[in-house]
N, C-alpha and C positions, 0 to 999 in steps of 0.2 A: 504494499499500498505506500509505504514513505516514497515519496517523490514522484507520486503519477499524478496525471491530469485527470481532474476530476469534475465532471458537468452534472449539473443538479438543474432537473424539471421541476420549478416550482421553488420560488426562494421565500417561503413563508417561514412563519415559525419553525418548522421541524427543518425544512430544506438550510435553513439560515444556522442551525444548530449542527447540522451535517457538516456545513461548511466549516464553521467555527473548530470542529474536531479535526476536520481533513487538514487545516494550516498547521495545527499542531504535528503533522507527520510531513509537513513540507511539500504539501499537494498544491499544485498550482489549481486554481478554482474558476470557474466560469458556470454562466448559467443562463437557462431561459425562462422566461415569466411574461405573465401578460403585458408588461411593460417594464422598463427599465427601473430598477431599485435605487432611490436616492441615498448618499450615504454609504456606499460600499465600492471598493475596490476590485471588484470581483469584475471579469469580462461578462459582458452581457451579449448575448445572441436573440435576436429577434426571431430567427428559425432554428428549428429544433433540429433538423437535418446537418445545419453546419456546426450546431454543437455537439451532435453525435460524432461528427467526423474529427474533431477537433479535442475529443477525451480519450481515454483508457477505460475510465471506468464512469458509468452513467447512473446516477439514483434518479428515480422516480419518486417526487414527493410533492406532488400536487393533489389538490381536489379532484373530485371525480365530476365533470360536468360533461355536457352534449360536447362541448369545445376538447374537453381531454380524453374523451370515449376513444379509444384505440389512438392515442396520440404516439405512440410506439408502433409505426405501422412497417412495411416491408423497406422502403425508403431510409428510415431511420436506421432498423437494423442491420440494413446493408453498407450504412456510413459508418456506423459504430465498429464494423468489421469483425472477422473471425477470432481474432483476439481481444476483443471488447468484452467487457464486462459489464453486465446489467444487474442492478438491484432496484427490485422496484419495493417500495416499502409503502407504495399507496394501495390502492385499490387493483384486483387483478384485470378488470376490463380496460385499464389504461393500454394494456400490450395486447395487439391483435394476436391471439395465441396461435392460430391456423400459420399466419404466416412467419411466426418466431419457430415453431417447428418444424418449417419447410425450410427455415433459413439455417437450423441446426442440422437437418437432414443430409443438406447440401453441403457443410461444412462450413 
């Protein structure tokens, strides 16, 4: 975990707590949220695909809404890549499960 690039989807209370802990491990932090958060030094991505492409570990810590249902689709999974790590601490419906399974089977 130390020194890895960490992306966080949802920089609310829980996402911010994850970022704080990751900082202690000298991780570079970036995030995707509905809007850029003031008073933070973390890199903001308005596009989740770009965030996934630029991190090694992707945490999902956002609320489940119509907008975030299947936010982790095949484009995001492909951008994270075969060596990327996905940690979903939100709801299962954030991840398009059939697409995740397909990506895993394809390597």
